[in-house]
C-alpha positions as a Markdown table, in Angstrom:
| # | Residue | x | y | z |
|---|---|---|---|---|
| 1 | Met | 121.5 | -162.3 | -6.8 |
| 2 | Ser | 121.6 | -163.0 | -3.1 |
| 3 | Thr | 123.8 | -161.1 | -0.7 |
| 4 | Glu | 124.9 | -161.7 | 2.8 |
| 5 | Gln | 122.5 | -159.0 | 4.0 |
| 6 | Asp | 119.6 | -161.0 | 2.6 |
| 7 | Asn | 120.3 | -163.6 | 5.3 |
| 8 | Trp | 120.3 | -161.1 | 8.2 |
| 9 | Asp | 117.4 | -160.5 | 10.6 |
| 10 | Tyr | 116.2 | -156.9 | 10.6 |
| 11 | Gln | 114.3 | -154.8 | 13.0 |
| 12 | Ile | 111.9 | -152.1 | 11.8 |
| 13 | Leu | 112.5 | -148.6 | 13.0 |
| 14 | Val | 110.3 | -145.5 | 12.9 |
| 15 | Asn | 111.3 | -141.9 | 13.6 |
| 16 | Glu | 109.2 | -139.1 | 15.1 |
| 17 | Glu | 108.1 | -138.1 | 11.6 |
| 18 | Gly | 106.5 | -141.6 | 11.1 |
| 19 | Gln | 109.0 | -142.7 | 8.5 |
| 20 | Tyr | 110.1 | -146.4 | 8.6 |
| 21 | Ser | 113.4 | -148.0 | 7.9 |
| 22 | Leu | 115.0 | -151.5 | 8.1 |
| 23 | Trp | 118.0 | -151.9 | 10.4 |
| 24 | Pro | 120.2 | -154.9 | 11.1 |
| 25 | Glu | 119.0 | -156.4 | 14.4 |
| 26 | Phe | 122.5 | -156.8 | 15.7 |
| 27 | Lys | 123.2 | -153.1 | 15.5 |
| 28 | Asp | 122.1 | -150.5 | 18.1 |
| 29 | Glu | 119.2 | -148.3 | 17.0 |
| 30 | Pro | 120.4 | -144.9 | 15.8 |
| 31 | Asn | 119.4 | -141.8 | 17.8 |
| 32 | Gly | 115.9 | -140.6 | 17.0 |
| 33 | Trp | 114.6 | -144.0 | 15.9 |
| 34 | Thr | 112.4 | -146.6 | 17.8 |
| 35 | Ala | 112.0 | -150.3 | 17.1 |
| 36 | Val | 108.5 | -151.4 | 16.1 |
| 37 | Gly | 107.1 | -154.5 | 14.4 |
| 38 | Pro | 108.7 | -157.9 | 14.2 |
| 39 | Ile | 112.4 | -158.8 | 14.1 |
| 40 | Ala | 112.5 | -161.0 | 11.0 |
| 41 | Asp | 114.0 | -161.6 | 7.6 |
| 42 | Lys | 114.1 | -158.7 | 5.1 |
| 43 | Met | 111.0 | -159.8 | 3.1 |
| 44 | Thr | 108.9 | -160.2 | 6.2 |
| 45 | Cys | 109.9 | -156.7 | 7.5 |
| 46 | Leu | 109.2 | -155.1 | 4.1 |
| 47 | Glu | 105.8 | -156.7 | 4.0 |
| 48 | Trp | 105.1 | -155.4 | 7.5 |
| 49 | Ile | 106.1 | -151.9 | 6.5 |
| 50 | Ala | 104.0 | -152.0 | 3.3 |
| 51 | Thr | 100.9 | -153.0 | 5.4 |
| 52 | Asn | 101.5 | -150.5 | 8.2 |
| 53 | Trp | 103.0 | -147.5 | 6.6 |
| 54 | Thr | 99.9 | -146.3 | 4.9 |
| 55 | Asp | 100.8 | -142.6 | 4.6 |
| 56 | Ser | 104.4 | -141.9 | 3.6 |
| 57 | Arg | 104.1 | -138.2 | 4.2 |
| 58 | Pro | 106.1 | -137.0 | 7.3 |
| 59 | Val | 103.9 | -136.5 | 10.3 |
| 60 | Ser | 104.6 | -132.7 | 10.3 |
| 61 | Leu | 103.3 | -132.4 | 6.8 |
| 62 | Gln | 100.2 | -134.5 | 7.6 |
| 63 | Gln | 99.5 | -132.1 | 10.5 |
| 64 | Lys | 100.0 | -129.0 | 8.4 |
| 65 | Met | 97.7 | -130.3 | 5.7 |
| 66 | Ala | 95.0 | -131.3 | 8.2 |
| 67 | Ala | 95.1 | -127.8 | 9.6 |
| 68 | Val | 94.5 | -126.1 | 6.2 |
| 69 | Thr | 90.8 | -125.2 | 5.8 |
| 70 | Val | 89.5 | -125.8 | 2.3 |
| 71 | Ile | 87.1 | -123.0 | 1.2 |
């Protein structure tokens, strides 16, 4: 089933924790989020996220885990 939102163009947003989100391109970005990647249809944006968001852990967790020394 198709919805009106399927016909919108989206922008891809990322926050400081490295988490991605789709956002309708006609809306202002919410505080704490930055536009990255293409402005495109929903499927193109989802494909871009799948290709570029290779570690879904928040950046703070990635840093903490990298700092742990394995004995």
